[in-house]
C-alpha positions in Angstrom: -154.8 -35.6 7.0 -155.1 -39.0 7.7 -154.7 -40.4 10.9 -151.8 -43.0 11.1 -154.6 -45.2 12.5 -156.3 -44.8 9.5 -153.6 -45.7 7.8 -152.7 -48.4 9.5 -155.7 -49.9 9.3 -156.0 -49.5 5.3 -152.1 -51.5 5.0 -154.0 -54.2 7.3 -156.5 -54.6 4.2 -154.4 -54.6 2.1 -151.9 -57.0 4.1 -155.1 -59.1 4.7 -155.9 -59.1 1.1 -152.1 -60.5 -0.2 -153.1 -63.7 2.7 -156.4 -64.3 1.7 -154.8 -64.6 -2.3 -152.2 -66.6 -1.4 -154.7 -68.8 0.7 -157.0 -68.8 -2.3 -154.3 -70.2 -4.7 -153.8 -73.5 -2.4 -157.5 -74.3 -2.0 -158.7 -76.9 -3.7 -161.8 -76.6 -5.3 -163.3 -79.8 -4.1 -163.1 -78.1 -0.9 -166.6 -76.5 -0.6 -166.4 -75.1 3.5 -163.0 -73.7 2.3 -164.3 -71.7 -0.8 -167.5 -70.3 1.2 -164.9 -69.2 4.4 -162.1 -67.3 1.8 -165.6 -66.0 0.2 -166.9 -64.4 3.0 -163.2 -63.6 3.6 -163.0 -61.9 0.9 -166.1 -60.3 0.8 -165.6 -58.3 4.4 -162.0 -57.3 2.8 -163.3 -55.7 0.0 -165.9 -53.8 1.9 -163.2 -52.5 4.6 -161.0 -51.6 1.4 -164.1 -49.8 -0.2 -164.6 -48.2 3.2 -160.7 -46.9 2.6 -161.6 -45.7 -0.4 -164.2 -43.5 0.2 -163.0 -42.2 2.9 -159.8 -40.9 0.8 -161.7 -39.5 -1.7 -163.5 -37.2 0.9 -160.1 -35.9 1.8 -159.3 -35.5 -1.4 -162.2 -33.6 -2.2 -161.6 -31.4 1.0 -157.9 -30.5 -0.1 -159.4 -29.5 -3.8 -162.4 -27.0 -2.2 -159.4 -26.0 0.3 -157.0 -25.7 -2.3 -159.4 -23.9 -4.5 -160.5 -21.6 -1.5 -156.9 -20.8 -1.2 -156.2 -19.3 -5.0 -159.2 -17.1 -4.9 -158.3 -15.7 -1.8 -155.1 -15.7 -3.1 -156.1 -13.7 -6.2 -158.8 -11.5 -4.2 -155.8 -10.3 -2.1 -153.1 -9.7 -5.2 -156.0 -7.5 -6.7 -156.8 -6.0 -3.7 -153.1 -4.7 -3.9 -152.9 -3.9 -7.3 -156.2 -1.3 -6.9 -154.7 0.5 -4.2 -151.2 1.5 -6.2 -152.5 2.6 -9.1 
């Protein structure tokens, strides 16, 4: 399970992305310095979001493995009980 700090970091990145999109709508195409700064901010935010996605994907993979293991354990336990009663 993700920690509250990790969830807060992901939410902060999404808020930052929304602010950047709003800022991008106001930038004029002729303002080269602002465009370069905006591109840099977008790239930094994108990398952070990709890192968060990779972390969540890893946690989902781990949860899938645990679910499979629990299912196998349950089937084995049920099979063992059935053999004792026969």
